[in-house]
LUMPA-979590 format. One record per residue: chain; z, y, x of N, C-alpha, C, O, CB in turn. Coordinates in steps of 0.1 Angstrom, whole numbers, m for minus. Atoms other than C-alpha are relative to their C-alpha. Glycine has a CB too. Example, Ala and Ser with C-alpha at 12.3 -4.5 7.8 and 13.67 -1.06 7.14 Angstrom:
+------+-------+-------+-------+-------+-------+-------+-------+-------+-------+-------+-------+-------+-------+-------+-------+
! unit !   nc3 !   nc2 !   nc1 !  cac3 !  cac2 !  cac1 !   cc3 !   cc2 !   cc1 !   oc3 !   oc2 !   oc1 !  cbc3 !  cbc2 !  cbc1 !
+------+-------+-------+-------+-------+-------+-------+-------+-------+-------+-------+-------+-------+-------+-------+-------+
!    A !     0 !   m12 !     9 !    78 !   m45 !   123 !     0 !    12 !     9 !     7 !    12 !    19 !    12 !     0 !   m10 !
!    A !     0 !   m11 !    m9 !    71 !   m11 !   137 !     8 !    11 !    m8 !     9 !    22 !    m3 !   m14 !     5 !     4 !
+------+-------+-------+-------+-------+-------+-------+-------+-------+-------+-------+-------+-------+-------+-------+-------+
END
This chain:
+------+-------+-------+-------+-------+-------+-------+-------+-------+-------+-------+-------+-------+-------+-------+-------+
! unit !   nc3 !   nc2 !   nc1 !  cac3 !  cac2 !  cac1 !   cc3 !   cc2 !   cc1 !   oc3 !   oc2 !   oc1 !  cbc3 !  cbc2 !  cbc1 !
+------+-------+-------+-------+-------+-------+-------+-------+-------+-------+-------+-------+-------+-------+-------+-------+
!    A !     9 !     3 !    m1 !   247 !   380 !  m498 !    m7 !    m6 !    m8 !    m2 !   m11 !   m18 !     1 !    m4 !     5 !
!    A !     1 !     9 !     4 !   219 !   364 !  m509 !   m13 !    m5 !     7 !   m17 !    m1 !    18 !     1 !     2 !   m12 !
!    A !     9 !     4 !    m4 !   190 !   342 !  m512 !   m15 !    m1 !     1 !   m17 !     5 !   m10 !     3 !    m4 !     0 !
!    A !    17 !     1 !     5 !   148 !   338 !  m512 !     0 !   m14 !     1 !     3 !   m18 !    13 !   m14 !     8 !    11 !
!    A !     5 !    13 !     8 !   142 !   303 !  m526 !   m15 !     4 !    m1 !   m21 !    14 !    m5 !     8 !    m2 !   m16 !
!    A !    18 !     2 !     6 !   104 !   289 !  m524 !     0 !   m11 !     0 !     8 !   m17 !     8 !   m13 !     5 !     9 !
!    A !     6 !     9 !     8 !    91 !   263 !  m538 !   m12 !    m3 !    m1 !   m19 !     6 !    m5 !     3 !     2 !    m9 !
!    A !    17 !    m2 !     3 !    56 !   250 !  m541 !    m5 !   m13 !     6 !     2 !   m18 !    15 !    m8 !    14 !     9 !
!    A !     5 !    10 !    m7 !    35 !   219 !  m533 !    m7 !     1 !     8 !   m16 !     9 !     7 !    m4 !    m7 !    m5 !
!    A !    12 !     2 !    m9 !    16 !   210 !  m506 !   m13 !    m8 !    m5 !   m13 !   m16 !   m15 !     6 !    m6 !    11 !
!    A !     9 !    m1 !     2 !   m16 !   204 !  m506 !    m2 !   m20 !    m3 !   m13 !   m25 !    m4 !    m7 !    11 !    11 !
!    A !     6 !    11 !     9 !   m13 !   163 !  m518 !    12 !     2 !    m6 !    21 !    m6 !    m3 !    m5 !   m17 !     5 !
!    A !    m8 !     1 !    11 !    12 !   175 !  m543 !    13 !     1 !     6 !    20 !     7 !    m2 !    m3 !   m11 !   m10 !
!    A !   m16 !     6 !    m3 !    46 !   167 !  m527 !     6 !    11 !    m8 !    m1 !    19 !   m14 !     8 !    m2 !    17 !
!    A !    m5 !   m13 !     5 !    71 !   191 !  m539 !     5 !     4 !    14 !     5 !    m5 !    22 !    12 !    m1 !   m12 !
!    A !    m7 !   m10 !    m7 !    88 !   218 !  m513 !     7 !     8 !     1 !     2 !    19 !     0 !    m3 !     4 !     2 !
!    A !    m7 !   m13 !     5 !   116 !   239 !  m515 !     9 !     2 !    13 !    16 !    m6 !    19 !     8 !    m3 !   m16 !
!    A !    m6 !    m5 !   m12 !   130 !   261 !  m486 !    15 !    14 !    m7 !    14 !    16 !   m20 !   m17 !     9 !    12 !
!    A !   m16 !   m10 !     2 !   165 !   287 !  m492 !     7 !     2 !     8 !    16 !    m3 !    14 !    10 !    m4 !    m7 !
!    A !    m1 !   m11 !   m12 !   164 !   315 !  m471 !     9 !    15 !     1 !     6 !    25 !    m5 !   m14 !     3 !     3 !
!    A !    m8 !   m13 !     2 !   193 !   342 !  m461 !    m8 !     5 !     1 !   m17 !     3 !     8 !    11 !     6 !     6 !
!    A !    11 !   m16 !     4 !   177 !   372 !  m471 !    11 !    12 !    12 !     6 !    23 !     9 !     2 !     8 !   m26 !
!    A !    m3 !    m1 !   m13 !   197 !   387 !  m440 !    m3 !    m3 !     9 !   m11 !     3 !    16 !     4 !    m2 !     3 !
!    A !     6 !    m1 !   m16 !   196 !   371 !  m412 !   m18 !   m10 !     0 !   m27 !   m10 !     8 !    16 !   m11 !    12 !
!    A !    17 !     6 !     0 !   163 !   350 !  m424 !     5 !   m13 !     0 !     3 !   m21 !   m10 !   m12 !     3 !    15 !
!    A !    m4 !    17 !     1 !   179 !   317 !  m416 !    m9 !    m7 !   m10 !   m14 !     0 !   m18 !    16 !    m3 !    m6 !
!    A !     2 !    15 !     6 !   166 !   285 !  m432 !    16 !    m4 !    m2 !    23 !    m5 !     8 !    m9 !   m13 !    13 !
!    A !   m13 !    10 !    m1 !   200 !   269 !  m447 !    m5 !   m13 !    m7 !     3 !   m23 !    m5 !    16 !     7 !    m8 !
!    A !    12 !     9 !     4 !   171 !   245 !  m465 !   m11 !    m4 !    m2 !   m19 !     1 !    m9 !     0 !     0 !    m4 !
!    A !    14 !     1 !    m1 !   145 !   228 !  m459 !    m6 !   m12 !    m4 !   m11 !   m18 !     5 !    m4 !     3 !    12 !
!    A !     5 !     8 !     4 !   133 !   200 !  m480 !   m10 !     0 !    m3 !   m16 !     9 !   m10 !     3 !    m4 !    m4 !
!    A !    14 !    10 !     6 !   106 !   176 !  m484 !     4 !   m13 !    m4 !    13 !   m19 !     3 !   m11 !    m3 !    12 !
!    A !    m7 !    18 !    m2 !   110 !   137 !  m501 !    m9 !    m2 !     8 !   m18 !     6 !    11 !     0 !   m13 !   m13 !
!    A !     0 !    10 !    m6 !   103 !   114 !  m483 !    m6 !   m11 !    m9 !   m13 !    m9 !   m19 !    13 !    m2 !     6 !
!    A !    11 !    13 !    10 !    91 !    74 !  m494 !     8 !     3 !    m8 !     4 !    11 !   m17 !    m3 !   m20 !     3 !
!    A !    m7 !     0 !    11 !   124 !    70 !  m513 !     3 !    15 !    m5 !    10 !    23 !     2 !    12 !    m7 !     3 !
!    A !    m9 !    m9 !    10 !   128 !   100 !  m543 !    11 !     3 !    m3 !    17 !    14 !     0 !    m1 !    m1 !    m7 !
!    A !   m10 !    m6 !     3 !   154 !    96 !  m556 !    15 !    m2 !    13 !    27 !     2 !    10 !     2 !    m5 !   m15 !
!    A !    m7 !    m2 !   m10 !   173 !    89 !  m521 !     2 !    19 !     5 !    11 !    27 !     9 !    m9 !   m10 !    11 !
!    A !     0 !   m16 !    m5 !   158 !   124 !  m514 !     6 !    11 !    m9 !    12 !    22 !    m6 !   m15 !     5 !     1 !
!    A !    m8 !   m11 !    11 !   169 !   141 !  m544 !    12 !    m2 !     1 !    15 !     6 !    10 !    m3 !     0 !   m15 !
!    A !   m14 !     4 !   m10 !   205 !   131 !  m536 !     1 !    11 !    11 !     8 !    20 !    10 !     1 !   m16 !     9 !
!    A !     0 !    m4 !   m11 !   200 !   144 !  m503 !     3 !    17 !    m1 !    10 !    25 !     6 !   m12 !    m5 !     6 !
!    A !     2 !   m19 !     1 !   189 !   182 !  m519 !    11 !     1 !    m4 !    19 !     6 !     5 !   m10 !     9 !   m11 !
!    A !   m13 !     1 !    10 !   218 !   179 !  m545 !    12 !     5 !    10 !    19 !    15 !     9 !     3 !   m18 !    m6 !
!    A !    m5 !    m1 !   m14 !   236 !   175 !  m513 !     5 !    12 !     8 !    16 !    17 !    11 !    m9 !    m5 !     7 !
!    A !     3 !   m15 !   m10 !   227 !   205 !  m494 !    m1 !    13 !   m11 !     4 !    24 !    m7 !   m19 !     0 !    10 !
!    A !    m2 !   m12 !     9 !   224 !   229 !  m523 !    18 !    m1 !    m4 !    23 !     8 !   m11 !   m13 !    m1 !   m14 !
!    A !   m12 !    m4 !     7 !   261 !   219 !  m530 !     5 !     4 !    14 !     7 !    16 !    12 !     9 !   m11 !    m9 !
!    A !    m2 !    m5 !   m12 !   272 !   226 !  m493 !     0 !    14 !     2 !     9 !    22 !     6 !    m9 !    m5 !     7 !
!    A !     4 !   m10 !    m4 !   253 !   253 !  m493 !     9 !    11 !    m8 !    14 !    21 !    m3 !   m15 !    m1 !     0 !
!    A !    m7 !    m8 !     5 !   271 !   268 !  m522 !    16 !     1 !     2 !    23 !    11 !    m1 !    m3 !    m3 !   m10 !
!    A !   m13 !    m2 !    m7 !   306 !   257 !  m506 !     0 !    16 !    11 !     9 !    24 !     9 !     1 !   m16 !    10 !
!    A !     1 !    m9 !   m15 !   298 !   283 !  m473 !    m4 !    10 !   m11 !     6 !    16 !   m13 !   m13 !    m6 !    17 !
!    A !     0 !   m14 !     8 !   286 !   312 !  m500 !    17 !     0 !    m5 !    24 !     8 !     2 !   m13 !     1 !   m17 !
!    A !   m10 !     2 !     6 !   319 !   303 !  m518 !     9 !    11 !    10 !    12 !    23 !    10 !     2 !   m15 !    m1 !
!    A !    m7 !    m6 !   m11 !   339 !   305 !  m486 !     0 !    12 !     8 !    10 !    18 !    14 !     0 !    m6 !     6 !
!    A !     6 !   m14 !   m12 !   320 !   335 !  m467 !     9 !    18 !   m14 !    15 !    28 !   m12 !   m30 !    m2 !     1 !
!    A !    m8 !    m8 !     7 !   332 !   355 !  m496 !    16 !     5 !    m8 !    21 !    13 !   m14 !    m6 !     0 !    m3 !
!    A !   m17 !    m7 !     5 !   366 !   351 !  m502 !     5 !    m1 !    18 !    16 !    m5 !    19 !    15 !   m16 !   m15 !
!    A !     0 !    m5 !   m12 !   367 !   357 !  m462 !    m4 !    11 !     2 !    m2 !    16 !    14 !    m5 !    m6 !     7 !
!    A !     5 !   m14 !     1 !   352 !   391 !  m471 !    15 !    11 !    m3 !    23 !     4 !   m10 !   m14 !     0 !   m13 !
!    A !    m6 !   m10 !     1 !   376 !   420 !  m473 !    m4 !     5 !   m17 !   m13 !    12 !   m21 !    m6 !     9 !    13 !
!    A !     2 !    m6 !    19 !   379 !   427 !  m514 !     0 !    17 !    m3 !    m1 !    22 !   m14 !    17 !    m7 !   m11 !
+------+-------+-------+-------+-------+-------+-------+-------+-------+-------+-------+-------+-------+-------+-------+-------+
END
């Protein structure tokens, strides 16, 4: 399983991030900070951690 990571700044200079499953095209993370950037960064890292755990669990379930 692989991911396409897209990061960019929108017209206002606000950072954006998308993490997309290459095989399915599903967006696993879609992130853009709102008013409280520190809280939003914590939320982003939480989403990335969950994605990492899901990836590890998926690998463990696949026959090796």
